[in-house]
C-alpha positions as CSV (number, residue, x, y, z in Angstrom):
1,M,66.4,-35.5,-12.8
2,S,63.3,-33.9,-11.5
3,Y,59.4,-33.5,-12.7
4,K,59.1,-29.7,-13.9
5,T,55.5,-29.9,-15.4
6,V,52.7,-31.8,-13.8
7,L,49.0,-32.4,-15.0
8,V,46.6,-33.4,-12.7
9,A,43.0,-34.3,-13.7
10,L,40.2,-32.8,-11.7
11,N,37.2,-34.5,-12.6
12,E,37.0,-37.3,-10.0
13,I,35.1,-34.7,-7.9
14,N,34.8,-37.1,-4.6
15,R,38.0,-37.2,-4.5
16,L,39.4,-33.5,-5.4
17,D,41.1,-32.8,-2.1
18,A,43.6,-35.9,-2.5
19,L,43.8,-35.3,-5.7
20,N,45.1,-31.6,-4.8
21,E,47.1,-32.8,-2.5
22,A,49.1,-35.5,-4.3
23,A,50.2,-32.8,-7.1
24,V,51.5,-30.3,-4.6
25,K,53.4,-32.9,-3.0
26,I,55.1,-33.9,-5.5
27,A,55.7,-30.1,-7.3
28,K,57.5,-29.5,-4.4
29,L,60.2,-32.1,-4.6
30,G,61.4,-30.4,-7.3
31,G,59.8,-26.9,-8.2
32,A,57.4,-28.2,-10.7
33,F,54.4,-26.2,-12.9
34,V,51.4,-27.6,-12.1
35,R,48.6,-27.9,-14.6
36,G,45.4,-28.5,-12.8
37,L,42.5,-29.3,-16.1
38,Y,39.0,-29.8,-15.7
39,T,37.0,-30.7,-18.9
40,I,33.7,-30.1,-19.3
41,P,32.7,-33.2,-21.8
42,A,30.6,-32.5,-24.9
43,A,27.2,-33.9,-24.8
44,Q,26.2,-37.3,-25.1
45,I,24.5,-38.4,-28.6
46,Y,22.5,-41.8,-28.5
47,P,21.0,-42.9,-31.9
48,S,17.3,-43.3,-31.7
49,T,15.3,-46.3,-30.5
50,G,12.1,-45.2,-31.8
51,F,11.1,-44.9,-35.7
52,E,12.0,-41.2,-35.6
53,A,15.2,-40.7,-36.7
54,V,16.7,-37.8,-34.8
55,P,19.3,-38.2,-32.6
56,Q,19.4,-38.2,-28.9
57,M,21.9,-36.3,-26.4
58,F,22.5,-36.7,-22.9
59,E,23.4,-33.6,-21.6
60,G,23.7,-34.8,-17.6
61,H,27.4,-35.5,-17.3
62,Q,27.9,-31.7,-19.0
63,T,25.6,-29.8,-17.1
64,F,27.1,-31.6,-13.6
65,F,30.4,-30.6,-14.4
66,K,29.7,-26.8,-15.4
67,N,27.8,-26.6,-12.3
68,N,30.9,-27.6,-10.3
69,L,33.0,-26.0,-12.0
70,A,34.3,-22.7,-9.8
71,K,34.7,-25.2,-6.4
72,V,37.2,-26.9,-8.6
73,K,39.1,-24.4,-9.8
74,S,38.7,-22.8,-6.3
75,A,40.1,-26.0,-4.6
76,F,42.7,-26.1,-7.2
77,E,44.3,-22.5,-6.8
78,A,43.9,-22.5,-2.7
79,S,46.0,-25.7,-2.7
80,L,48.5,-23.7,-5.3
81,Q,48.4,-20.8,-3.0
82,K,48.8,-22.6,0.5
83,A,52.1,-24.0,-1.0
84,G,53.6,-21.5,-3.0
85,L,53.6,-23.3,-5.9
86,Q,53.3,-21.7,-9.3
87,G,50.2,-23.3,-11.9
88,E,47.5,-22.5,-13.7
89,F,44.1,-23.5,-13.6
90,I,42.5,-24.9,-17.5
91,A,38.8,-25.6,-18.2
92,I,37.9,-26.6,-21.7
93,E,35.1,-27.3,-23.5
94,G,36.2,-31.0,-25.1
95,H,35.0,-32.0,-28.4
96,S,33.8,-35.2,-27.2
97,P,31.8,-36.8,-24.2
98,L,35.7,-38.6,-23.3
99,I,37.3,-36.8,-20.5
100,S,40.1,-39.0,-21.2
101,D,40.6,-37.3,-24.8
102,E,41.6,-34.0,-23.3
103,I,44.0,-35.6,-20.3
104,I,45.7,-37.4,-23.3
105,S,46.2,-34.4,-25.2
106,H,47.2,-32.3,-22.6
107,G,49.2,-34.9,-20.7
108,K,51.6,-35.1,-23.7
109,S,53.3,-32.5,-23.0
110,A,53.6,-32.5,-19.0
111,D,56.3,-34.8,-17.0
112,L,53.7,-36.6,-15.2
113,I,50.1,-37.0,-14.7
114,I,48.1,-37.4,-11.5
115,A,44.7,-39.0,-11.9
116,S,41.8,-40.6,-9.8
117,A,40.2,-44.4,-10.6
118,T,36.7,-44.1,-11.7
119,D,34.7,-45.7,-8.8
120,P,32.1,-47.8,-11.2
121,A,29.6,-47.9,-8.5
122,E,29.4,-44.0,-8.2
123,V,27.4,-42.2,-11.2
124,S,30.8,-39.7,-11.5
125,G,30.7,-38.6,-15.1
126,V,33.8,-40.1,-16.2
127,E,33.8,-42.5,-18.4
128,L,35.1,-46.1,-16.6
129,D,37.9,-47.0,-18.1
130,C,39.8,-43.6,-18.2
131,I,42.6,-44.9,-16.6
132,E,43.0,-47.3,-18.8
133,R,42.5,-44.8,-22.0
134,V,45.3,-42.2,-20.9
135,L,47.6,-45.5,-20.3
136,I,47.8,-46.5,-23.4
137,G,47.0,-43.0,-25.2
138,A,49.3,-40.4,-23.0
139,G,53.3,-41.9,-23.5
140,R,53.4,-40.3,-20.2
141,P,53.6,-41.5,-16.8
142,L,50.4,-42.0,-15.0
143,L,50.0,-41.7,-11.0
144,V,46.7,-43.4,-10.5
145,L,45.4,-42.3,-7.1
146,P,42.3,-45.6,-5.2
147,R,39.4,-45.1,-5.7
148,R,38.6,-44.3,-1.5
149,N,40.6,-41.9,0.5
150,D,42.2,-45.0,2.5
151,H,45.6,-44.2,2.0
152,V,47.2,-41.2,0.9
153,L,50.3,-40.4,-1.3
154,D,53.2,-41.3,0.9
155,L,56.8,-41.4,-0.7
156,S,58.5,-42.7,2.5
157,R,58.3,-46.5,1.4
158,V,58.1,-47.7,-2.2
159,V,57.5,-50.5,-3.6
160,V,58.7,-51.5,-7.5
161,G,57.2,-54.2,-9.8
162,W,60.2,-55.6,-11.6
163,N,60.2,-58.3,-14.2
164,G,63.1,-57.1,-16.3
165,G,60.5,-56.2,-18.9
166,R,60.4,-52.6,-21.5
167,E,57.1,-51.3,-19.4
168,A,58.8,-52.0,-16.0
169,A,62.3,-50.5,-16.8
170,R,60.2,-47.6,-18.6
171,S,58.1,-47.0,-15.2
172,V,61.5,-47.5,-12.9
173,F,63.2,-44.4,-14.7
174,D,60.1,-42.7,-14.8
175,A,59.7,-42.6,-11.0
176,I,63.3,-41.8,-9.9
177,P,62.3,-38.1,-8.9
178,L,59.8,-40.2,-6.1
179,L,62.1,-42.4,-5.9
180,K,65.0,-40.3,-4.7
181,D,62.7,-39.2,-2.5
182,A,61.8,-42.4,-0.4
183,Q,63.5,-43.7,2.9
184,A,63.7,-47.7,1.4
185,V,63.0,-48.6,-2.0
186,D,61.4,-52.1,-2.6
187,I,62.9,-53.4,-6.0
188,V,60.2,-56.6,-6.1
189,C,60.4,-59.4,-8.4
190,V,58.2,-61.9,-8.7
191,D,58.4,-65.5,-9.2
192,P,62.0,-64.5,-10.6
193,K,62.6,-68.1,-11.7
194,N,59.4,-68.3,-14.1
195,E,61.3,-64.8,-15.5
196,E,63.9,-65.1,-18.3
197,R,63.9,-60.8,-18.8
198,V,65.7,-60.9,-15.2
199,T,68.8,-61.5,-14.1
200,P,69.0,-65.3,-13.1
201,E,71.7,-65.2,-10.8
202,E,70.1,-62.1,-8.6
203,P,66.8,-60.8,-9.8
204,G,66.7,-57.0,-9.5
205,R,70.7,-56.6,-9.2
206,R,71.8,-54.2,-11.8
207,I,68.4,-51.7,-11.2
208,V,69.4,-51.7,-8.1
209,A,73.0,-50.6,-8.7
210,T,71.7,-48.1,-11.6
211,L,69.1,-46.7,-8.5
212,Q,71.7,-46.2,-5.9
213,R,73.8,-43.9,-8.1
214,H,71.4,-42.0,-8.9
215,G,71.1,-41.4,-5.1
216,V,67.9,-43.7,-4.0
217,K,67.9,-46.4,-1.2
218,A,67.2,-49.3,-3.2
219,E,66.9,-52.9,-2.4
220,A,66.2,-56.1,-4.8
221,R,63.8,-58.5,-2.8
222,T,62.6,-62.0,-4.5
223,M,58.8,-63.0,-3.7
224,E,56.8,-66.3,-5.0
225,G,53.1,-65.3,-6.0
226,G,51.9,-68.5,-5.2
227,G,50.1,-68.9,-8.3
228,E,48.2,-65.5,-7.8
229,S,49.2,-62.8,-10.3
230,A,51.9,-60.8,-9.5
231,G,49.8,-57.8,-8.8
232,K,48.8,-59.4,-6.3
233,A,51.5,-60.3,-5.2
234,L,52.9,-56.5,-4.9
235,L,49.9,-55.1,-3.8
236,K,50.4,-57.4,-0.8
237,R,53.8,-56.4,-0.5
238,A,52.9,-53.2,-0.3
239,Q,50.5,-53.6,2.4
240,E,52.6,-55.7,4.1
241,I,55.5,-53.1,5.2
242,N,52.9,-49.9,4.8
243,A,54.0,-48.4,1.4
244,G,53.1,-45.5,0.2
245,L,53.3,-45.6,-3.7
246,L,53.6,-49.2,-6.1
247,V,55.6,-48.1,-9.1
248,M,55.2,-50.5,-12.3
249,G,54.8,-51.3,-15.6
250,A,51.4,-51.5,-17.5
251,Y,51.3,-54.5,-20.2
252,G,48.6,-53.7,-22.5
253,H,47.5,-52.7,-25.6
254,S,43.9,-51.0,-26.9
255,R,41.9,-53.7,-29.8
256,L,38.8,-51.6,-31.5
257,R,37.1,-50.1,-28.7
258,E,38.2,-52.8,-26.1
259,F,41.5,-52.5,-23.6
260,V,43.7,-55.8,-23.7
261,F,45.7,-55.9,-20.5
262,G,47.9,-58.1,-18.6
263,G,46.8,-60.0,-15.2
264,A,49.3,-58.2,-13.1
265,T,48.2,-54.6,-14.8
266,R,44.4,-55.5,-15.0
267,H,44.2,-56.8,-11.2
268,V,46.3,-53.5,-9.8
269,L,43.9,-51.3,-12.1
270,D,40.5,-53.1,-10.6
271,D,41.9,-53.8,-7.1
272,M,44.7,-51.3,-5.7
273,T,43.8,-50.1,-2.4
274,R,46.7,-47.4,-2.4
275,P,48.5,-44.8,-4.6
276,V,50.4,-46.3,-7.7
277,L,52.8,-44.9,-10.7
278,M,51.8,-46.9,-13.8
279,S,54.0,-46.3,-17.2
280,H,53.6,-48.2,-20.6
């Protein structure tokens, strides 16, 4: 199995090089077709704060993305041409101010979505909960790049979080095209004695055996969380072995306009230091 259609969301302008590099690296594994999605969001409309009944309209983000359209298109097409890959650049006039709406819509027909985490310290024009919205809404595996350039996507060594849950199983099988290319894959179960869903005698034994039949060089390992979240423990393990990718399930749901995630998922979303592939 391999990815044949990869969608890369290009609205995080400051992470453009990393996004294109990741898309090219993954597409080369199976000769995937790459769609570069760039959204011009609709103007944001706010209710009036004065006595007049006319709502206020904010077009700043829309103008920003229109001004950068040619730059983003050129960089994407140049990266594909240099790599000898097929793809297309799609510029969309969004129906809403939320860029995530278009990523979700287009991402549902892709094998994999690639996006960058939004940095709350920067005014990028992308909604701060974009990744959360895509995770919940797209139904596809999502490769999230960190906010900063400290770590690029490296598939030589991978850490996989495993607790025997549905989301963990989904993420592992969604990641197989990447895991098969890795030199070593650590299947890590944090605090296995507290996890009723893992194999009690040998946590991770069955999933490791399945992955090995796919040609994945996987080994099962356990970690003690020491009272910390599983997410923090997984990031610590990835740092210890300098893993270039973390794979894990995304546990959460939407409640009205709020996204509620489990402790491990929330920690990794907030503090990721390397690329993370998540499935919900």
